[in-house]
N, C-alpha and C positions, 0 to 999 in steps of 0.2 A: 356615164350613159351605158345602158345594157347593149351588148352586141346581140342582134336579133337572133342569129342562128348559133350562138355559142352555148355549149353545154359544159358545165364545170364539174369535175370529179375530184373528190377529196379522199385519197386513201388514208384510212385511220386505223392502222394496225401496229403491231409490235408492242413491246412492253417497256421500251426506253431503258435498256439495261445500264446505260451509262449514268442514269439518274436514280439507280437503286441506292437506298431502299425507299426513296420517296415514290418513285414510279414502280408499280407492280403489274403483274399480268392481269389482275382483276380490276385495276384502276390505273391505267397507263398515263403517261405524262400529258397526252393531248386532252385529257379530261380534267387536268389540274389548272387552277388559275395562275399560271406562270406568265402573266402578261403585264403585271403592274396594276391591274384592276381586278374586279371580282369576276371578270369573264374568263372562261377557260381558253386554252390555246385553240381548241376546236371552235368555240363560239367566236373568238376573235377572227379566225379564218373565215367563218361564215359571214361575219360583219363586213369584211373587206371585199368579199366576193359578191355580196348582194347587189352592189351598184352595177356590176358588169354582167350579171345573169339573173334572170327571174328565178324564184324558188322552185318552180316546176322544172327548171333546167339545171338545178343543183343536185348532185349525187354524192353520197358518202358510201364508201366500201369499207366494211368493218367486220370484226369477228362476232361470232354468236354471243360471246360473253359481254360484248360492249354495245350490242344493238339497242338494248333498252335505255342505256345511259345516253347514247347518241340521240335517241328520240326525245328523251326528256330535255336535254340541253338545247335541242334545235326544234322547238315546237312548230316553226313555220315550214320545216322541210317535209314534203309529202312522204308518207310512210312507204309508198311504192318506190321511192328514190333512195331508200336505205338498202343497199345490196349487201347481203350477209354471207360471209364466207364460212363454211362449216369448219374449216381449219386453215391455218396460215400456209400459203403457198408462194410467198415472196411477191415482189411488186409486179412482175409481168402478168401473173394470173389475175391479180386484183384489177390492174388497169385494163387488161384485155377483156375481162368480164364487163366492166363498165362500158368500154368501147362497143362491145357486141350488143349489149342491151340498148345503148343509145342508137346504134345503127339499125336495130330492129324497130325502134320507136320513131326514129327520125333519120331515114337513110341519107347518107352523105353529109351529116351534120359535122360541125367543127367542135372538137372537144379539147378542153384544157385540163391538166392534172396538176394539183398543188397539194403538198403535204399538209397534214392537219396540225403540225407542231412547229411551225415557223412563225417568226414575227416580222412584220413589215412596218416601217416608220412612215413612209410617204405613200399613202394609198392612192393619191392622184397620179403620181408618176408610175406606180405599179399598174394602174388601169391603162395608162397610155402605152406602156410597154407591152401589156397583154394584147392591146389592139393591134400593134405592129406585128406581133407574133401571129395573130389571127390572119393578117394580110398574107403572110408567108404560107400559112397552112392552107388557105384558100387556093393558092397556086400549086398545091400538091406536095409541099415540102413537109418533112418531119421536123417541127420546130422545137427548139429549146429556148428557154430564157436563162442565159448565163449571167451570173452575178459578177459585177465589176469588183475585182479584188481590192481590199483595203490594206492588206498586209500579206507577207509570205505565210501561208497556212499549210501545214502538213496534214491536217485532218480532213481536207476536202479533196475530191477529184477535180480535174481541170478539163476545160474544152480548149483545144488548140484551134485557133481561128485562122482564116485565110488572110487577114489583115488586122491592123490595129482596130480595137473596138471603138465605135462611135455611137452616140445616142441615136436611137431610132433606125440605125442602119442594119439591114438584114445581110448576113454574110454566111458563107459555108463553114461548117465545122469540119476540119480536116481529120481530127482524131480526138478520142476520149483518152485522157491520161489518168492513171491511178494516182493515189495519194503519194506525193513526192517527198523526198528528203528536203531539209531546210534550204540547202544551197540551190537545189533545183527549183524549189518554189520561189526563191528569191529571183532567179533568172526569169522565171515565168512572169512574175509581176512586173519586173523592170522592162520586159519586152513590150508590154501593152497588148500582146496578141493572145493572151490566155484569159479565160473567164472561169470562175468557180462553177462546177456542176452542182446545181441545187435540186436536180430531178424535177424541174418545172418543164412540162411538155405541152405542146399544142399541135394538133393535127386533125385532118379529116378522118373520121372513123373508118371509112372505107379504105383509105390509103394505108392507115396503120394495120388494119386487119389483113389486107393483102400482103404487106411486108411480113407480118407474123406467120401467115400461112406458108410463105415461101421459105422462111428461115427457121421456124420452129413449128413444124406440123404437129409435133407431139404435144405442144401447148394449144395450138389453134384448133385441132380437131375436137377435143372435148369442150373447149370454149364455144365453138360453133354449135355443138349439139345442145349444150346447156342454154345458149341464147335462143335456139329454136323453140325450146320448151318454156321460155320465160313468159310470164303473164298468162300462163295456161294452168290447167289443173295438174299437169305433170311436172311443174317447175321443181317442187321440192324433191320429188323422187329422182328426177334426172340429175339435179344438182348433187344430191347425196350420193348417187352412184358414181358419177364421173369426176367430181371435184378432187377426191383423193388420188386420182390417177395422174393429175397434172404435175409435171416436174417443178421443183422449186428453182426459180431462176429470176434474176433481176432483169427489168426491162432494158437496161443499158446493155447487158451482155447479150440478151436474146435478139434485140432488134436494133437499137440505136448505134452501137459500136460498129457492127458490120455494115449498116446502112450508111454511116458516115464515110467509111472507106470507099463507098461507091458514089459519093457526092450527093446523097439524098437528104442529108441533115443540114439544117441551117440554124442560126441563132440570132438573137437580138439582145444587146447587153442590158442588164437591169441594174440600175443605180438608185435604189429606193429604200435604203436602210434595212436591208435583209439581215436577219439573224436566225441561226439555227440553234435552238435551245438543246444542244446536244450533250452537254455535260455541266457539272457544277461550277467549273471554272468560268464558263461562259455565263451561266446563270448569275453568278456573283457579280460579274462585270456589268451585266445588263440591268439587273433588278435589285442588287444589293444596296442596303442603306447603311451608311457608315455608323458604327458604334465603336468609338475609341480605336479606330484603325481597322477593325474587323468589318467585313461586308456581310450584313445580315439579310437573309431572304425570309421574310415572314415577320412575326411579332417581335419587335425589338425589345419589348418589355420582358421577354423570356430569355434575354442574353445579358450576361455580364462578361466583359472582355477587358483584360489588362495586358498590355505589351503583346498584342496579338495581331500585328500588322499583316495585311494581305491574307487574312484567314477568312474563309467563307463558312458561315454558320447558318444552318437551316434548322430552327427549333420546332418543336411540336408543343405539347402542353406542359412540359417540364422546363425548369430553368436549365440553361446551358451556360456553364462558366468556363472560360479559357484564361490561362495565365502563362505568359512567356512562351507561347507557341506562334510560329510565323509560317506563312505559306502552306497552311493545311486546310483541309475540308472536314467539317464536322456536321453530320446530318443525324438528327434525332427523330425517330418515329416511335409508334406505340410498342413495337415488338423487335426493333432492330436499331442499332447505332452504327454509323460508319465514321471512321476516322482514317484519312489518308493524306499524303502529300498532295499539294495542289497540282504539281507537275505530273501526277499520275492519274489525273481525272479521267483520261481516255481509257485507262486500264480497269476501271471499276467493273466493267462487264465480266472480267475474269472471275470476280467473286461470285457472280450469279452462275457462271459455268461450274464453279466448284460446288456451290450449293445444289445445283441440279444433279451433279455427279454423285453427291452424298445422299440424294433422295430427300433433301429438305425443301420440298416444293411449297410448303406452307409459307416460307419466307419469300417466295418469288411472286 
């Protein structure tokens, strides 16, 4: 059931560098059908948000290069709710822009922010958890939805909670923790008092913007000026002038971490089959189809695998054949091929950094 005053924002940016060369700047991962269906990650996100917020209360924040594709993939989304960034300025600017536009259109509204490239298995439990987070937001708290850990994970940040996490129970977040070493992550999970930080946020727009102004006026001032011109004839001119002046900073660093230290952040645990399609290792586990021990994401007819246990293969139009290789990733695209060890999946972004440094932007 839709929450009557809930506005939902989907930041859809980035190029998914850990999924290169499948994900590119011009066609990032959220536009790909990495869902086990023909729906893209963005469309799957829209599908699970539709029951909790009407289309006129759904927003997507995206870059200039992707606005047309977002509009094509989401025909039910009002055009005025696609907020276009002239250039990337990290999550704080994107989320703050949405908050300020929503505050202008619906003062004091409750806003939730969910990434465009995550998967959720249990949509009913997801909706229930969002509803509890909305309850906390109405009380003036900056809410997060922390994910109940299923394993010690070094690739995620953590939320340190005031007590052991329990379904539907709102509790204070004491601290945001960076990605830990394995032994530290193991202690976190065993304690039951830590949740994964999946950057799922719920708050009243006026409360968030007040915190932003107090903590990062260098972000808040241009955002306020841009929002004041939104839906007017001056919108594009003001946006084009001021957006490049906004510092690049994540919303966690800008607002949530310092606010947590002052007891202003709370969480409700999410246990709804959440997955972050962050790398090919995860992609193979979630969506891979077994072909003689290999995990194939895509057309299995394009793969021949012999003695290739625990290998992730993402084929394109050509045949991909593997023989006697284990624990590797093979990704074939029209103009680039990736081969790496599976335990180096998180490091693939280093290849994109090298290509950028070499000036090979055509491959990015």
